[in-house]
C-alpha positions in Angstrom: 186.0 25.6 77.0 188.9 26.6 74.7 190.4 30.1 74.9 188.9 30.9 71.6 185.4 29.9 72.7 185.8 31.9 75.9 187.0 34.9 73.9 184.1 34.8 71.5 181.6 34.3 74.3 183.1 37.2 76.1 182.8 39.5 73.1 179.1 38.5 72.6 178.4 39.0 76.4 179.9 42.5 76.2 177.8 43.6 73.3 174.7 42.0 75.0 175.4 44.0 78.2 175.8 47.2 76.3 172.6 46.6 74.4 170.8 46.2 77.8 172.3 49.6 78.9 174.8 48.3 81.3 177.5 51.1 81.6 180.3 50.3 79.2 183.0 50.6 81.9 181.4 48.1 84.2 180.5 45.7 81.3 184.1 45.6 80.2 185.4 45.0 83.7 182.9 42.3 84.4 183.4 40.4 81.1 187.2 40.9 81.2 187.6 39.5 84.8 185.1 36.6 84.4 186.6 35.5 81.0 190.1 35.9 82.4 189.2 33.7 85.4 187.7 31.1 83.1 191.0 30.9 81.2 193.2 30.8 84.3 191.8 31.0 87.8 190.0 33.4 90.0 193.1 34.2 92.0 195.1 35.8 89.1 191.9 37.4 87.8 191.1 39.1 91.1 194.8 40.1 91.5 194.7 41.8 88.1 191.5 43.5 89.1 193.2 44.9 92.1 196.4 46.0 90.4 195.3 47.3 87.0 193.2 50.3 88.3 196.3 51.7 90.1 198.3 51.4 86.8 195.6 53.5 85.0 195.2 56.0 87.8 199.0 56.5 87.9 199.4 57.1 84.2 200.9 60.5 83.5 199.4 60.6 80.0 195.9 60.2 81.3 196.5 63.2 83.6 196.0 65.4 80.6 192.3 64.5 80.5 191.1 66.1 83.8 193.3 69.1 83.1 191.8 69.8 79.6 188.4 69.2 81.1 189.1 71.7 83.8 190.2 74.2 81.1 187.0 73.6 79.2 185.0 74.3 82.4 186.7 77.6 83.1 186.4 78.6 79.4 182.7 78.0 79.5 182.4 80.2 82.7 184.4 83.0 81.0 182.0 83.4 78.1 184.6 82.9 75.4 182.2 81.1 73.2 180.0 84.2 72.9 183.0 86.4 72.2 184.4 84.1 69.5 181.0 83.8 67.8 180.3 87.6 67.9 183.8 88.4 66.4 183.2 85.9 63.6 179.7 87.2 63.0 180.9 90.8 62.8 183.4 89.9 60.2 181.3 87.5 58.1 177.6 88.2 58.9 177.0 90.5 55.9 177.5 87.5 53.5 174.9 85.0 52.5 175.3 82.2 55.0 177.7 84.4 56.9 176.4 83.4 60.4 176.7 79.8 59.4 180.4 80.4 58.4 180.8 82.2 61.8 179.3 79.2 63.6 181.7 76.8 62.0 184.7 79.0 62.6 183.6 79.9 66.2 182.9 76.3 67.0 186.3 75.2 65.7 188.0 77.9 67.7 186.0 77.3 70.9 186.4 73.5 70.5 190.1 74.0 70.5 189.9 75.3 74.1 186.8 73.5 75.3 187.6 69.8 75.0 184.1 68.5 74.5 181.9 68.3 71.4 178.6 68.0 73.3 179.6 71.1 75.4 180.5 73.0 72.3 177.1 72.2 70.7 175.2 73.0 73.9 177.0 76.3 74.2 176.5 77.4 70.6 172.9 76.4 70.7 172.4 79.0 73.4 174.8 81.5 71.8 174.4 81.4 68.0 171.0 79.8 67.4 169.0 82.8 68.7 171.1 85.2 66.6 170.6 83.1 63.4 166.9 82.7 63.9 166.5 86.5 64.6 168.2 87.2 61.2 165.8 84.9 59.3 167.9 81.7 59.1 166.1 78.4 58.7 165.8 76.7 62.1 166.8 73.3 60.8 169.8 74.7 58.8 170.9 76.7 61.8 170.8 73.6 64.1 172.6 71.4 61.5 175.3 74.0 61.2 175.8 74.1 65.0 175.9 70.3 65.1 178.5 70.2 62.3 180.6 72.8 64.0 180.4 71.0 67.3 181.4 67.7 65.8 184.6 69.3 64.4 185.9 69.3 68.0 186.7 65.6 67.8 189.4 66.4 65.1 190.9 69.6 66.7 193.6 69.2 69.3 193.5 69.0 72.2 190.9 66.3 71.5 189.8 64.0 74.3 189.0 61.4 71.7 192.6 61.5 70.5 193.9 61.2 74.0 191.7 58.2 74.7 192.9 56.6 71.5 196.5 57.1 72.3 196.1 55.8 75.9 194.4 52.6 74.6 196.7 52.2 71.6 199.9 53.2 73.5 200.7 55.9 70.9 202.3 59.2 71.5 199.6 61.9 72.0 201.7 64.7 70.5 202.2 62.7 67.3 198.5 62.3 66.8 197.8 65.9 67.6 200.3 66.9 64.9 198.9 64.4 62.4 195.4 65.9 62.9 196.3 69.4 61.9 196.0 69.0 58.1 192.9 66.8 58.3 191.2 69.3 60.6 191.9 72.1 58.1 190.5 70.0 55.3 187.4 69.2 57.3 186.7 72.8 58.2 187.1 73.7 54.5 184.8 70.8 53.5 182.1 72.1 55.9 182.5 75.7 54.6 182.1 74.4 51.0 179.0 72.4 52.1 177.5 75.7 53.5 178.3 77.6 50.3 176.7 75.0 48.1 173.5 74.8 50.3 173.2 78.6 50.4 173.7 78.8 46.7 171.0 76.2 46.1 168.6 77.9 48.5 169.6 81.4 49.5 166.4 81.9 51.5 167.5 79.7 54.3 170.5 81.9 55.2 169.9 85.6 54.1 172.7 88.2 54.3 172.7 90.6 57.2 173.7 94.3 57.3 177.5 94.9 57.2 178.8 95.6 60.7 180.4 99.0 61.3 184.2 99.2 61.5 184.0 100.2 65.2 181.8 97.2 65.9 184.2 94.8 64.1 187.2 96.2 66.1 185.3 96.0 69.4 184.2 92.4 68.7 187.7 91.3 67.7 189.2 92.9 70.8 186.6 91.3 73.0 187.6 87.9 71.6 191.3 88.5 71.9 191.7 86.7 75.3 190.2 83.5 73.8 192.5 83.9 70.7 195.4 84.4 73.1 194.6 81.2 75.0 194.4 79.2 71.8 197.7 80.7 70.7 199.4 79.9 74.0 198.3 76.2 73.8 199.1 75.7 70.1 202.4 77.7 70.1 203.7 76.1 73.2 202.6 72.6 72.2 203.8 72.6 68.6 207.0 74.5 69.2 208.2 72.0 71.7 208.2 74.4 74.6 205.4 72.3 76.3 204.9 68.6 76.5 201.2 67.6 76.2 201.0 67.3 80.0 202.5 70.7 80.5 200.3 72.2 77.8 197.2 70.8 79.6 198.5 72.3 82.9 199.2 75.7 81.4 195.9 75.7 79.6 193.9 75.0 82.8 195.8 77.6 84.9 195.6 80.3 82.1 191.9 79.8 81.5 191.3 80.1 85.3 193.4 83.3 85.4 191.4 84.7 82.4 188.1 83.9 84.2 189.4 85.7 87.3 190.4 88.8 85.3 187.0 88.9 83.7 185.3 88.5 87.1 183.1 85.8 85.5 183.9 83.1 88.1 182.3 82.9 91.5 182.7 80.5 94.4 179.6 78.7 93.3 180.6 78.5 89.6 184.1 77.3 90.7 182.6 74.5 92.7 180.3 73.5 89.8 183.3 73.5 87.4 185.3 71.3 89.7 182.4 69.0 90.4 181.5 68.6 86.7 185.2 68.0 85.8 185.5 65.4 88.5 182.4 63.6 87.3 183.4 63.4 83.6 187.0 62.6 84.4 185.9 59.8 86.8 183.7 58.3 84.1 186.6 58.4 81.6 189.0 56.8 84.1 186.5 54.0 84.7 186.2 53.5 80.9 189.9 53.3 80.6 190.2 50.8 83.5 187.5 48.6 81.8 189.2 48.9 78.5 192.5 47.9 79.9 191.0 44.8 81.6 189.0 43.8 78.5 192.0 44.3 76.2 194.1 42.0 78.4 191.5 39.3 78.3 191.3 39.6 74.5 195.1 39.3 74.3 195.2 36.2 76.5 192.4 34.6 74.4 194.6 35.4 71.3 191.6 36.9 69.5 193.6 39.5 67.5 195.9 36.8 66.1 193.0 34.8 64.9 191.3 37.8 63.4 194.4 38.6 61.5 194.6 35.1 60.2 190.9 35.2 59.1 191.3 38.6 57.4 194.4 37.3 55.7 192.3 34.5 54.2 189.8 37.0 52.7 190.4 37.7 49.1 190.6 41.5 49.4 193.5 44.0 49.0 194.6 45.8 52.2 192.8 49.0 51.2 189.7 46.9 50.7 190.0 45.6 54.3 190.4 49.2 55.5 187.2 50.2 53.6 185.3 47.3 55.1 186.4 48.2 58.6 185.4 51.8 58.1 181.9 50.7 56.8 181.6 48.5 59.8 182.2 51.5 62.1 179.5 53.4 60.3 177.1 50.5 60.8 178.0 50.2 64.5 177.2 53.9 64.9 173.5 52.9 64.3 173.7 50.8 67.5 176.4 52.2 69.7 177.9 55.5 70.6 180.9 55.9 68.3 183.3 56.5 71.1 182.2 53.4 72.8 182.5 51.5 69.5 186.1 52.7 69.2 187.1 51.7 72.7 185.5 48.2 72.4 186.8 47.4 68.9 190.3 49.0 69.0 191.9 45.8 70.6 190.7 43.8 67.6 191.1 46.4 64.8 194.5 47.9 65.6 196.5 44.7 65.2 194.9 44.2 61.8 195.9 47.8 60.8 199.5 47.2 62.0 199.6 43.8 60.3 198.9 45.3 56.9 201.7 47.9 57.4 199.6 50.9 58.1 200.6 53.5 60.7 198.6 53.6 64.0 198.8 57.4 63.9 197.0 57.5 60.5 194.4 55.1 61.9 193.9 57.4 64.9 193.0 60.3 62.5 190.5 58.0 60.6 189.0 56.9 63.9 188.4 60.4 65.0 186.8 61.3 61.6 184.5 58.3 62.0 183.6 59.5 65.5 182.9 62.9 64.1 180.5 61.3 61.7 178.9 59.3 64.4 178.1 62.5 66.3 175.9 63.8 63.5 174.8 60.8 61.4 171.3 59.3 61.9 169.8 57.4 63.6 171.7 58.4 66.8 173.8 61.5 66.1 174.5 62.6 69.7 174.9 66.3 69.0 171.7 66.3 66.9 169.9 64.9 69.9 171.3 67.5 72.2 170.1 70.3 69.9 166.6 68.7 69.7 166.5 68.3 73.5 167.4 72.0 73.9 165.1 73.2 71.2 162.2 70.7 70.8 160.5 73.2 68.4 163.1 72.1 65.7 161.8 68.7 64.6 164.4 65.9 64.7 163.6 64.7 61.2 164.3 68.2 59.8 167.6 68.3 61.6 168.6 65.0 60.2 167.6 66.2 56.7 169.5 69.4 57.1 172.7 67.7 58.4 172.9 65.6 55.2 175.3 68.0 53.2 177.6 68.0 56.2 177.6 64.2 56.4 178.4 64.0 52.7 181.3 66.5 53.2 182.7 64.4 56.1 182.4 61.2 54.0 184.4 62.9 51.2 187.0 63.9 53.8 187.1 60.3 55.1 187.6 59.0 51.6 190.4 61.5 50.9 192.3 60.8 54.1 191.9 57.0 53.6 193.2 57.2 50.0 196.1 59.6 50.9 197.6 58.6 54.2 200.4 61.2 53.8 197.9 64.0 54.5 197.9 62.7 58.1 201.5 61.5 58.3 203.4 64.3 56.5 203.7 66.7 59.5 204.8 64.1 62.0 207.4 62.8 59.6 208.6 66.4 59.0 209.0 67.1 62.7 210.7 63.9 63.4 212.9 64.1 60.3 
């Protein structure tokens, strides 16, 4: 077989294995090694299988992943999510849809120190959903707001999605973090506008609550101050240049642990659980990165990216039309695959096309993250929607999908704006490097 035929067969085999629920990491390793062996020999393929994991495990950039995961575990133990939400609710709860605004703001803040969209959604389903229902909010609208707020995490540094992109694409993590700042602000504003329009259209789904007393507001803000301080330490140190990304991850993990100790919210049992959960998730991510590295190498040897570039070049579409076509493909893939898995599998094919047309990989990183954010909420999968439904089966899935529609539209508008105006993502990195 020719290298091209082996490459195409390998890609088809990978998608087939994923459809049959073979774990993505093992599917990529198996396909990558077998296809590489068919192109060369089993000796070099097995040698690469032995050497590549050590390269991935020894990467300093990837070390940020378990550290940020550990920070998220300690933050969850400390109860920061409840503090942030109650502070936002005390300040905004008297407005129509005020608790929905508080959920978006609290989720964005908690997401910045948690590191996981599913964890953020699961936490706020426990923290904010009972409060919203108690004050007469629509169950489906409340769940959709929590889902939208949790999905924001993908775009707010330190984002594990961004780190994974940078490791696979060999892009500087700090540059992508900086590039995501303005898009993250735009996305938060878009979600707030979506809430305002929905509440204006149907005020009964999110009634105003009584205004909190001044003392209650001050108490709630003071209670949330450690969480705000942790966010400030991470962002100030990272964006001022005092910390590298690795150092910021280390400081964040240690600081969150110290806060948990001071609040006496961590016990030997919860510490063991936090370490165990962190190790489990980090191990899964390391396996995925090993599989991605092996699969990417096989794709490169088969010269699939070069042939894709040649094919795309023959299509009678302008570069922005190609970009739009790729983005629509990602949305379709979201109906079959988890969006993060889709990014990891397709990045070796897509990124060379993006670079070939003269676009910046940092800009594409931001678009990829927005697509993943959409994939977290868009039917028919919508991981965070499924999490809410699993935790609260009394809120029907079809009603959650219906209620999330305004937020999906808002995210699609954001995606279109960021696609049309790349400088929104690239202005801050250029300013810092200039």
